[in-house]
C-alpha positions as CSV (number, residue, x, y, z in Angstrom):
1,M,19.0,35.5,201.7
2,T,21.8,33.0,201.4
3,T,21.1,29.6,203.0
4,F,23.4,27.7,205.3
5,S,24.1,25.1,202.5
6,E,24.8,27.8,199.9
7,L,27.1,29.7,202.2
8,I,29.1,26.7,203.3
9,T,29.4,25.5,199.7
10,S,30.8,28.9,198.7
11,I,33.3,28.9,201.6
12,V,34.5,25.4,200.8
13,S,34.9,26.4,197.2
14,D,36.9,29.5,198.2
15,L,39.2,27.4,200.3
16,H,39.8,24.9,197.5
17,Q,40.4,27.7,195.0
18,V,43.4,28.9,196.9
19,G,44.8,25.6,197.9
20,F,43.5,25.2,201.5
21,T,42.4,21.7,200.5
22,K,42.8,20.0,203.9
23,D,40.7,22.7,205.7
24,A,38.1,22.7,202.9
25,D,37.8,18.9,203.1
26,E,37.5,19.0,207.0
27,L,34.8,21.7,206.7
28,Q,32.9,19.7,204.1
29,H,33.1,16.6,206.3
30,L,31.7,18.5,209.3
31,V,28.9,20.0,207.1
32,D,28.0,16.5,205.9
33,L,27.7,15.4,209.5
34,A,25.7,18.4,210.5
35,L,23.2,17.9,207.7
36,D,22.8,14.2,208.0
37,Q,19.3,13.7,209.3
38,T,20.0,10.1,210.3
39,L,22.6,11.1,212.9
40,L,21.7,11.9,216.5
41,A,21.1,15.6,217.4
42,N,24.1,15.7,219.6
43,T,26.4,14.5,216.8
44,R,24.9,17.1,214.4
45,N,25.2,19.9,217.0
46,E,28.8,19.0,217.7
47,A,29.6,19.2,214.0
48,L,28.0,22.6,213.9
49,K,30.0,23.7,217.0
50,Q,33.2,22.6,215.2
51,I,32.2,24.6,212.1
52,E,31.5,27.7,214.2
53,M,34.8,27.4,216.0
54,R,36.5,27.6,212.5
55,C,34.7,30.9,211.7
56,H,36.9,32.6,214.2
57,V,39.4,35.2,213.0
58,K,42.3,33.2,214.4
59,W,41.3,30.0,212.5
60,L,39.8,30.3,208.9
61,G,39.7,34.1,209.3
62,D,43.5,34.1,209.4
63,F,43.7,32.7,205.9
64,Y,44.6,34.9,203.0
65,L,42.3,34.5,200.0
66,P,43.6,36.7,197.2
67,H,40.3,36.9,195.3
68,L,38.5,38.3,198.4
69,S,39.1,41.3,200.6
70,Q,39.7,40.6,204.2
71,K,36.5,42.4,205.0
72,D,34.5,40.2,202.5
73,W,36.2,37.0,203.9
74,W,35.5,37.8,207.5
75,G,31.9,38.9,206.5
76,R,31.3,35.4,205.0
77,L,32.6,33.7,208.1
78,E,30.4,35.9,210.3
79,K,27.4,35.1,208.2
80,L,28.2,31.4,208.5
81,S,28.5,31.8,212.3
82,R,25.1,33.5,212.5
83,S,23.6,30.9,210.2
84,I,24.9,28.1,212.4
85,K,23.2,29.6,215.4
86,K,19.9,29.5,213.5
87,H,20.5,26.0,212.2
88,V,21.2,24.6,215.7
89,Q,17.8,25.7,216.8
90,S,16.2,23.6,214.0
91,I,17.8,20.4,215.0
């Protein structure tokens, strides 16, 4: 099973690979916040909420990644969304 960290690293890498650098960097920043144990739970949860919002088909899901089929890309985003829901419970 893919962990939250592995999944997000893969998605950030996919975005960088096709030139969506700004979005990849924003996503990485939010992940860094979400995983930072020294931050308050509210801050970490808000970062996770922001990541989850990006998993929507009208946000990152709207991007074309030539090395992935649309189904595979949306599948990764859906997995990330589900992973975030589990991760929120652990904070």
